[in-house]
C-alpha positions in Angstrom: -24.1 -9.8 13.2 -21.3 -8.8 10.9 -18.2 -11.0 10.4 -14.9 -9.3 10.1 -11.9 -10.9 8.4 -8.3 -9.8 8.2 -6.8 -11.0 4.9 -3.1 -11.6 5.4 -0.6 -12.0 2.7 2.9 -13.4 3.7 6.1 -14.6 2.2 4.9 -18.2 2.5 1.2 -18.0 1.7 -2.0 -16.4 2.9 -4.3 -16.6 5.9 -7.6 -15.3 7.0 -8.2 -14.3 10.6 -11.9 -13.9 11.5 -13.9 -12.4 14.3 -17.4 -11.1 15.0 -18.4 -7.5 15.6 -17.3 -7.7 19.2 -13.7 -8.5 18.1 -12.9 -10.3 21.3 -11.8 -13.7 19.9 -10.0 -14.4 16.6 -10.0 -17.6 14.5 -7.0 -18.3 12.2 -7.7 -20.2 9.0 -5.3 -21.2 6.3 -2.8 -21.4 4.8 -3.7 -20.8 1.1 -1.0 -21.2 -1.5 1.5 -22.4 1.1 5.0 -21.6 0.1 4.2 -19.0 -2.5 4.8 -15.3 -2.0 1.5 -13.5 -1.6 2.3 -9.8 -2.0 -1.3 -8.5 -1.8 -4.6 -10.2 -0.7 -7.7 -8.0 -1.0 -11.5 -8.2 -0.9 -13.7 -6.6 -3.4 -16.0 -4.1 -1.6 -18.4 -4.0 -4.5 -19.2 -7.7 -4.7 -19.5 -9.8 -1.4 -17.4 -12.9 -1.5 -15.0 -11.8 -4.3 -11.3 -11.8 -3.3 -8.1 -11.4 -5.3 -4.6 -12.4 -4.5 -1.2 -11.8 -6.2 0.7 -15.1 -6.0 4.4 -15.6 -6.9 5.8 -19.0 -7.3 9.4 -19.8 -7.9 8.4 -22.6 -10.2 5.3 -21.2 -12.0 6.1 -17.5 -12.0 3.9 -14.5 -11.0 0.1 -14.6 -11.3 -3.2 -13.5 -10.0 -5.8 -15.7 -8.4 -9.5 -14.9 -7.9 -12.1 -16.4 -5.4 -15.8 -15.8 -5.6 -16.7 -17.7 -2.4 -14.8 -15.8 0.4 -11.6 -17.7 -0.3 -12.9 -21.3 -0.3 -11.8 -21.9 -3.8 -9.5 -20.1 -6.3 -9.0 -19.8 -10.0 -5.9 -18.5 -11.7 -6.0 -15.7 -14.3 -5.9 -17.1 -17.8 -3.8 -14.1 -18.9 -1.8 -12.6 -16.0 -0.1 -9.2 -16.2 2.8 -9.3 -18.7 4.8 -6.6 -20.5 4.9 -6.1 -24.2 8.0 -4.8 -25.9 8.5 -1.1 -25.2 8.7 1.4 -28.0 12.4 1.8 -27.4 12.8 -2.0 -27.9 13.4 -2.9 -24.3 11.9 -6.2 -23.2 10.8 -6.6 -19.6 9.2 -9.4 -17.6 7.0 -9.2 -14.5 8.9 -10.4 -11.5 5.8 -10.2 -9.2 2.4 -8.5 -9.0 2.8 -6.2 -6.1 -0.4 -4.3 -5.7 -4.1 -4.9 -6.5 -6.9 -2.3 -6.5 -10.6 -2.7 -7.2 -12.0 -0.3 -9.8 -14.7 2.3 -9.4 -18.0 1.1 -7.9 -19.7 1.8 -11.3 -17.3 -0.7 -13.0 -17.7 -3.9 -10.9 -15.5 -6.1 -13.2 -12.6 -3.6 -13.3 -9.4 -4.1 -11.4 -5.9 -2.5 -11.5 -2.5 -4.1 -10.7 0.9 -2.6 -10.1 4.0 -4.8 -10.7 7.7 -5.1 -10.1 9.4 -3.8 -12.2 7.1 -0.8 -12.4 4.1 -1.4 -14.6 0.4 -0.6 -14.5 -2.2 -3.2 -15.7 -6.0 -3.4 -15.9 -8.6 -6.1 -16.0 -12.2 -5.5 -17.1 -13.4 -9.1 -16.6 -12.9 -9.5 -12.9 -9.2 -10.4 -13.0 -9.3 -13.2 -15.5 -7.3 -11.4 -18.2 -5.0 -8.4 -17.8 -3.7 -5.8 -20.3 -1.1 -3.1 -20.0 -2.2 0.5 -19.4 -0.2 1.6 -22.4 -0.7 5.3 -21.7 1.5 4.8 -18.6 3.8 1.9 -19.4 4.6 3.2 -22.9 4.6 6.9 -22.0 7.5 8.6 -23.9 9.0 9.7 -20.5 8.4 6.5 -18.6 12.0 5.2 -18.9 13.2 8.5 -17.5 10.5 8.6 -14.8 11.5 5.3 -13.4 15.2 6.1 -13.4 16.2 3.9 -16.3 17.3 0.4 -15.5 19.5 1.2 -12.5 16.8 1.5 -9.8 18.3 0.4 -6.5 15.0 -0.2 -4.6 15.4 -3.1 -2.2 13.5 -6.2 -3.4 13.2 -4.5 -6.8 11.4 -1.4 -8.1 7.6 -1.4 -7.6 4.5 0.4 -8.8 2.1 0.6 -5.8 -0.7 2.6 -4.2 -2.9 2.5 -7.3 -5.9 4.7 -6.4 -9.2 5.1 -8.2 -10.9 8.3 -7.2 -14.2 7.3 -5.6 -15.7 10.6 -6.9 -14.4 10.3 -10.5 -13.6 7.0 -12.2 -11.4 8.8 -14.7 -9.1 10.0 -12.0 -6.2 7.6 -11.2 -3.2 8.1 -8.9 -0.2 5.8 -8.3 3.2 5.7 -6.7 6.4 4.4 -8.2 9.4 3.3 -6.1 11.4 4.8 -7.6 9.8 7.4 -9.8 7.3 9.4 -7.8 3.6 10.0 -7.7 1.7 10.4 -10.9 -2.0 11.0 -11.8 -4.3 10.7 -14.8 -7.7 12.4 -15.4 -8.6 10.4 -18.4 -8.6 6.8 -17.1 -4.9 6.3 -17.8 -4.5 7.7 -21.3 -2.3 10.6 -20.2 -0.3 11.2 -17.0 1.5 14.0 -15.1 3.8 14.1 -12.1 2.5 15.2 -8.7 5.6 15.6 -6.6 5.9 19.3 -6.0 7.2 20.1 -2.4 8.6 16.6 -1.9 12.2 16.4 -0.8 14.7 14.2 -2.6 17.6 13.9 -0.2 19.3 11.1 -2.1 19.9 13.3 -5.2 22.3 16.3 -5.3 20.5 19.7 -5.4 20.0 21.2 -8.8 22.3 24.0 -9.7 19.4 26.4 -10.4 17.7 25.5 -7.1 14.6 24.0 -8.7 12.8 20.9 -7.6 13.0 17.5 -9.2 9.7 16.8 -11.0 10.2 13.0 -10.8 12.7 10.4 -9.6 11.2 10.4 -6.0 10.6 7.4 -3.8 7.1 7.4 -2.3 6.5 4.4 0.0 2.7 4.5 0.3 0.0 6.9 -1.0 -3.6 7.1 0.2 -6.7 9.1 -0.6 -9.3 9.6 2.0 -12.4 7.5 1.2 -14.8 10.3 1.8 -12.8 13.4 0.8 -11.1 12.9 -2.6 -9.1 16.1 -2.1 -7.3 14.8 1.0 -4.1 12.9 0.1 -1.3 11.7 2.4 1.8 9.8 1.6 4.8 8.3 3.3 8.0 8.8 1.4 11.7 7.8 1.6 12.2 11.5 2.5 9.4 12.1 5.0 5.7 12.2 5.6 3.5 14.5 3.5 -0.1 15.8 3.1 -1.9 17.5 0.3 -5.3 19.2 0.1 -6.2 19.4 -3.6 -8.8 22.0 -2.9 -6.0 24.5 -2.0 -3.3 23.5 -4.5 -0.9 20.9 -5.8 2.0 21.2 -3.5 2.8 18.7 -0.7 3.5 19.8 2.8 5.9 17.9 5.0 3.8 17.1 8.0 6.5 14.8 9.2 8.3 17.9 10.6 5.7 17.7 13.4 6.8 14.2 14.5 9.2 13.8 17.5 12.7 14.6 16.2 14.2 11.5 17.9 11.8 9.3 16.0 11.7 11.0 12.6 9.2 10.8 9.9 10.5 7.9 7.8 8.3 4.8 7.4 6.3 2.6 5.0 2.6 2.4 5.9 0.0 5.1 6.4 -3.8 4.7 7.0 -6.6 7.1 7.5 -9.8 7.1 9.6 -12.6 6.2 7.2 -14.9 8.9 8.6 -12.4 11.7 9.5 -10.0 13.0 6.9 -7.9 14.7 9.6 -7.0 11.4 11.5 -4.2 9.2 10.3 -1.8 6.6 11.7 1.8 5.8 10.7 4.4 3.4 11.9 7.8 5.1 11.8 11.1 3.3 11.2 14.7 4.0 11.7 16.0 5.7 8.5 19.3 6.7 9.8 22.8 5.4 9.1 22.5 2.2 7.1 18.7 2.4 7.1 17.9 -0.5 9.4 14.2 -0.1 8.7 13.3 -1.2 12.2 11.3 0.5 15.0 13.4 3.4 16.3 15.5 2.4 19.3 13.7 -1.0 19.3 10.6 0.6 20.8 7.7 0.0 18.4 4.9 2.6 18.4 2.2 3.9 16.2 1.9 7.6 15.8 -1.6 9.1 15.3 -2.5 12.6 14.2 -6.1 13.9 14.7 -5.4 17.3 13.1 -4.2 16.5 9.6 -0.6 16.2 10.7 -0.2 19.3 12.7 0.6 17.2 15.8 1.1 13.5 16.6 0.6 11.3 19.7 2.5 8.1 20.5 0.3 5.0 20.8 2.2 1.9 22.1 0.2 0.5 25.1 0.5 -3.3 24.9 3.6 -3.3 22.7 7.0 -4.4 24.0 8.8 -1.5 25.6 12.3 -2.4 24.4 14.3 -4.7 22.2 11.5 -5.1 19.7 13.0 -4.4 16.3 9.9 -4.5 14.1 9.5 -3.7 10.5 6.1 -3.0 9.1 5.8 -2.9 5.3 3.7 -0.5 3.3 0.7 -2.8 2.8 0.8 -4.1 6.4 -1.5 -1.6 8.2 -5.3 -1.5 7.9 -8.4 -0.1 9.6 -11.9 -1.4 9.8 -15.1 0.6 9.7 -16.4 -0.2 13.2 -17.8 2.6 15.4 -14.9 2.0 17.8 -12.3 1.9 15.1 -10.0 -1.1 14.7 -6.4 -0.6 13.6 -4.2 -3.5 12.6 -0.6 -4.0 11.7 1.7 -6.9 10.7 5.4 -7.2 11.1 8.2 -8.7 9.1 8.7 -11.3 11.8 5.1 -12.6 11.4 3.4 -10.9 14.3 -0.2 -9.5 13.8 -1.4 -6.9 16.3 -4.7 -5.1 16.6 -6.3 -2.3 18.5 -10.1 -2.0 18.8 -10.0 1.5 20.2 -8.3 3.5 17.5 -4.8 2.7 18.6 -5.1 3.4 22.3 -4.5 -0.2 23.3 -2.8 -3.0 21.4 -3.3 -6.8 21.6 -1.5 -9.7 19.8 -3.8 -11.5 17.4 -1.3 -14.0 15.8 2.3 -14.3 16.6 3.8 -17.0 14.5 2.9 -16.3 10.8 5.6 -16.0 8.1 6.8 -12.5 7.2 3.7 -10.4 6.7 3.5 -8.5 3.4 -0.1 -7.2 3.5 -3.2 -6.8 5.6 -6.7 -5.9 4.3 -10.0 -5.9 6.0 -13.2 -7.6 4.7 -16.6 -7.1 6.5 -19.5 -9.4 5.5 -23.0 -10.2 6.8 
């Protein structure tokens, strides 16, 4: 019988929450690295038992830790991600490692990391040593891409959503908040922007009416695990979809969300077997951007037709006065036949649905602020 674990990173450490294939009872274990900020805690789908965690300590600084025994023991990277001096002479330091992504299945020791401030790093020895992806970090336009040194992103600018195309290990995509979405077809040596069709409401329109090529604020970018042409992303300025088989221009599928709810949010996840099915957790982006569930009525919205329509899923959630925030790494799905969907809130609540979002149950209610949720399935 399979064992399913939710790997939960929080502001005050990390926890694992385990169940069997029935998903009827959950066992909480932890904490690990109590008191440290764990921005991302992930399992390696290529090697059972291998896990990686970004850990930020106010005393020891940002680092990466690796486990080879399902989290029973941990070793720190001997060379964590660190910036070199940029070609223009600017010196930067890593505030925290924000995102971790396993490499292609054909490269079992390769990992990628995104940092704050924005930087892309790579390890080819299972996370022990990290080097800059210089083709990105030292790109001649990088300073302009990221908006100079005046980025106003809350909690600091971030490079996130690092994607390795499952059909082509040379094809990489990533998101920068701020900056936009960028991709490489040569394993990071050269890069181009992929932001056509995306609104930029926080900038004045160009006099010639043209679009901004970069400077955007994507919140989360995903590629479908079976169809590499199907991309979705949640943006500061809406919810978008792109089918690479038909072009390079994003379509704002968020226009099909209920107008009173809007299409602003952080996380987005896809059904692992159906590229047309996605889930989002919208937030209030009006006024002073409270970033809470609209009207205090939390709900997940699911589309089963690629964003042409959405249905509200909130059975089991509080019906009012629940001002949740769900961060970009705090939604996940499992691969079970009856699909499990999970979300974690900024007030430490972990919720799950074992019927693709139709019904929701509380799993853990008193964790610290949740930053990330990932799923690990093992024998």
